[in-house]
C-alpha positions in Angstrom: 66.3 -25.8 19.8 65.4 -22.2 19.0 65.0 -23.1 15.3 62.8 -26.1 16.1 60.5 -23.9 18.3 60.3 -21.2 15.6 59.4 -23.9 13.0 56.6 -25.3 15.2 55.3 -21.7 15.8 55.2 -21.0 12.1 53.4 -24.3 11.5 50.8 -23.5 14.1 50.2 -20.1 12.6 49.9 -21.7 9.2 47.3 -24.1 10.5 45.3 -21.3 12.2 45.5 -19.3 8.9 44.1 -22.2 6.9 41.3 -22.6 9.4 40.4 -18.9 9.3 40.5 -19.0 5.4 38.2 -22.0 5.3 35.8 -20.5 7.9 35.7 -17.3 5.9 35.0 -19.1 2.7 32.2 -21.1 4.4 30.7 -17.9 5.8 30.8 -16.2 2.4 29.2 -19.1 0.7 26.5 -19.3 3.4 25.8 -15.5 3.3 25.7 -15.7 -0.5 23.3 -18.6 -0.4 21.1 -16.7 2.1 21.2 -13.6 -0.1 20.2 -15.6 -3.2 17.3 -17.2 -1.3 16.1 -13.7 -0.3 16.3 -12.5 -3.9 14.4 -15.5 -5.2 11.7 -15.1 -2.5 11.3 -11.4 -3.2 11.0 -12.1 -7.0 8.5 -14.9 -6.4 6.4 -12.6 -4.2 6.4 -9.7 -6.7 5.6 -12.1 -9.6 2.1 -12.6 -8.0 1.0 -9.2 -9.4 2.1 -6.0 -11.1 2.6 -2.4 -10.1 1.9 0.4 -12.5 2.4 4.1 -11.7 2.1 7.5 -13.3 4.2 10.4 -12.3 2.5 13.7 -13.2 4.8 15.7 -11.0 1.9 16.3 -8.6 1.9 17.0 -4.8 -0.9 14.5 -4.5 -1.3 10.8 -5.0 -4.2 8.4 -5.5 -3.8 4.6 -5.3 -5.7 1.4 -6.0 -3.9 -1.2 -3.7 -6.3 -4.1 -4.6 -6.7 -3.8 -8.3 -8.4 -7.0 -9.7 -9.8 -7.8 -6.3 -11.7 -4.6 -5.4 -13.2 -4.8 -8.8 -13.0 -1.7 -11.1 -10.9 0.3 -8.5 -7.9 0.1 -10.9 -10.0 1.5 -13.7 -11.4 4.2 -11.5 -8.0 5.3 -10.3 -6.5 5.3 -13.8 -9.3 7.5 -15.2 -9.3 9.9 -12.3 -5.5 10.2 -12.6 -5.8 11.1 -16.2 -8.5 13.6 -15.5 -6.9 15.5 -12.6 -3.2 14.8 -13.3 -2.4 13.6 -9.8 0.3 10.9 -9.4 -1.2 7.4 -9.2 -0.2 3.9 -8.3 -2.1 0.7 -9.0 -1.2 -2.7 -7.5 -2.9 -5.3 -9.7 -3.7 -8.9 -8.7 -1.6 -9.1 -5.6 -4.7 -9.8 -3.5 -6.8 -12.8 -4.4 -8.4 -15.8 -2.7 -5.3 -17.9 -3.5 -2.8 -15.4 -2.3 -4.7 -12.8 -0.1 -1.9 -10.2 0.2 -3.0 -7.0 1.8 -0.4 -4.9 -0.1 -0.8 -1.8 2.2 0.6 -3.7 5.1 2.9 -6.8 5.5 0.1 -9.3 6.2 -2.3 -11.6 4.4 -5.4 -13.5 5.0 -8.8 -13.8 3.4 -12.2 -13.2 5.1 -10.8 -12.4 8.6 -10.7 -9.4 10.9 -7.6 -7.2 11.0 -6.7 -8.9 14.3 -6.3 -12.2 12.6 -4.2 -11.2 9.7 -1.0 -13.1 9.4 2.5 -11.5 8.8 4.3 -13.4 6.0 7.6 -13.0 4.2 5.9 -12.5 0.8 3.5 -10.0 2.2 6.4 -8.0 3.6 8.1 -8.0 0.2 5.0 -6.8 -1.6 4.3 -4.1 1.0 7.9 -2.9 0.8 7.6 -2.6 -2.9 4.3 -0.7 -2.6 5.9 1.9 -0.3 9.0 2.1 -2.6 6.8 2.8 -5.6 5.0 5.5 -3.7 8.2 7.2 -2.5 9.6 7.1 -6.1 6.8 9.5 -7.2 5.8 11.2 -3.9 8.3 11.4 -1.1 6.0 13.5 1.0 2.5 14.0 -0.7 0.3 16.8 0.6 -2.6 14.3 0.4 -2.6 10.5 0.0 -5.8 8.8 -1.2 -6.5 5.1 -1.3 -9.4 3.7 -3.3 -11.0 0.5 -2.1 -14.1 -1.5 -2.6 -16.4 -3.7 -0.5 -19.4 -6.0 -0.9 -20.8 -5.6 2.6 -24.6 -5.4 2.3 -24.9 -3.0 5.2 -22.6 -0.5 3.5 -24.1 -0.6 0.1 -25.8 2.8 0.5 -22.7 4.6 1.8 -19.4 5.8 0.5 -17.2 5.5 3.6 -14.1 7.5 4.2 -11.6 6.7 6.9 -9.1 9.5 7.8 -5.6 9.9 9.0 -4.3 13.2 10.5 -7.6 15.0 9.7 -9.3 17.2 12.3 -13.0 17.2 13.0 -13.3 20.6 11.3 -11.5 19.4 8.3 -13.7 16.3 8.2 -16.8 18.4 8.1 -15.4 20.5 5.3 -14.4 17.4 3.4 -17.8 15.9 3.8 -19.4 19.1 2.4 -17.1 19.1 -0.6 -17.8 15.4 -1.2 -21.6 15.9 -0.9 -21.5 18.8 -3.4 -19.5 16.7 -5.9 -21.9 13.8 -5.3 -24.9 15.9 -6.2 -23.4 16.4 -9.7 -23.6 12.7 -10.4 -26.2 10.0 -10.5 -24.8 8.1 -7.5 -27.3 7.4 -4.9 -25.0 6.6 -1.9 -24.5 9.0 1.0 -21.2 10.2 2.4 -20.0 8.9 5.7 -16.7 10.2 7.0 -14.7 9.1 10.1 -14.6 11.5 13.0 -18.2 12.8 12.5 -20.1 9.8 11.1 -20.5 6.1 11.8 -18.3 4.0 9.4 -17.6 0.3 9.4 -14.3 0.4 7.5 -11.7 2.2 9.7 -8.6 0.8 8.0 -7.4 -0.1 11.5 -4.6 -2.5 10.5 -3.2 -0.2 7.9 -3.2 2.7 10.4 -1.4 0.5 12.9 1.3 -1.1 10.8 0.8 -0.2 7.2 0.8 2.6 4.6 -1.6 4.8 6.7 0.9 4.8 9.5 3.6 6.3 7.3 1.9 8.5 4.7 -0.2 11.4 6.1 -2.6 13.1 5.8 -4.7 10.4 4.1 -8.2 9.5 3.0 -9.2 5.9 2.7 -12.3 5.5 0.4 -14.5 2.5 0.5 -16.9 2.2 -2.5 -19.8 -0.3 -2.4 -19.8 -2.9 -5.2 -22.9 -1.5 -6.9 -21.4 1.9 -7.4 -18.1 0.5 -8.7 -19.7 -2.1 -11.1 -22.8 -0.3 -12.3 -21.8 3.3 -12.1 -18.0 3.3 -12.7 -18.1 6.5 -14.8 -20.1 8.3 -12.1 -17.6 7.3 -9.5 -14.8 8.7 -11.7 -16.8 12.0 -12.2 -17.4 12.2 -8.4 -13.7 11.9 -7.5 -12.6 14.1 -10.4 -14.8 16.9 -9.1 -14.1 16.4 -5.4 -10.4 15.7 -5.1 -9.0 18.8 -6.8 -11.3 21.0 -4.6 -10.1 19.1 -1.5 -6.5 19.7 -2.5 -7.0 23.4 -3.1 -9.1 24.2 -0.1 -7.6 22.0 2.6 -4.2 20.7 1.5 -2.6 23.4 -0.7 
């Protein structure tokens, strides 16, 4: 009787063991499948564009998040980077009408306000890679600068600069430095800086949940289309004069 009970006990344990093994194998297969799906999704998202960076061992970084969309910003950043030897990052072709990824935040949408941007999986992957690329060359930059462009008619006569972690006194000094640099070029736009001037582009969404919420202090430049397309070299000269002086005087 005792032997029979023992045998049944062993048989029961054996059955339980088999169930556990099969469940574990099923779980591993499911996790593996999910993991593979994530890898594929990430690769598909990153295949929509390209990242290119230059590490000049600098404490400062300048980026063009919308290369190919904010036309000529990638050319401007590349040339400025060569001139002043800051670190730089260019995100090329991730934002377009067919896949309007914002790059600097995990959302996308074309022609809508920041409140109507849509969080998507592919936008999250691209944003994550954008941050990773920045951290590879600048874990804690003394100044982070983004270069953007717009075609808004009302802003065609202004170079607008949104700010993060910049005091009013600093903003006034920054504006003066920028105006002095502007006077050395043929650009006809005026300087409008957040905190002390009216600007339209405040980079609100990026400040709330994107790159400008994580990397500070920061300046977010918006160049009108006319300046970028017709006076590219003048924009390069302007930034090449202004940014090193900003770094020395305000962000040493």
